[in-house]
Phi, psi and omega in degrees: 000131180292170183269127185264099178262017181301336182270347176305132185237117182302334181304322181275007174292331177287125184308314192291313182290327176294320181291321185295316186287333172303313181291321186279333179284327180279334186236155182296318185202161180211141180269162182314300187296322180293319177298318183293320173301311183295320185269351181054051182237163177276165181304316182295318181296318181297310187297321184285329176288324180295317182295324175302307182303315182291325177294323175283000181061031178273336177226162175238149182245136182232111181260133182207181177241135173238119187050043185069008178255134175303132178235125177237120181257146177242141177228150181276152172271170176297317178299318182293318177303305186299316175307303184297317178298322182290323175298318181293319175300317181295318177296314178302318176299313181303319181291318184296321182293323181285342179260012179275000000 
């Protein structure tokens, strides 16, 4: 039987996007500063990867003010959660295939 990678998602080949989705699947939401700190990346790097996830509709963005300071929070969408879980399933099958 051949290896089925139809669930594999190239969006998650990028380490930062994979990590962002891991965080957002495990937590209801996360703000930009906390993501930046936990992932140890630059503003620009994080922003461009978040933009990619947003464009794919894998995350949603919520802008507000906290103590008069702008606050941007990110949440995973159902589409994003499904894509992430499918990607993990594809990786698991790849790993199992390698160990046969």
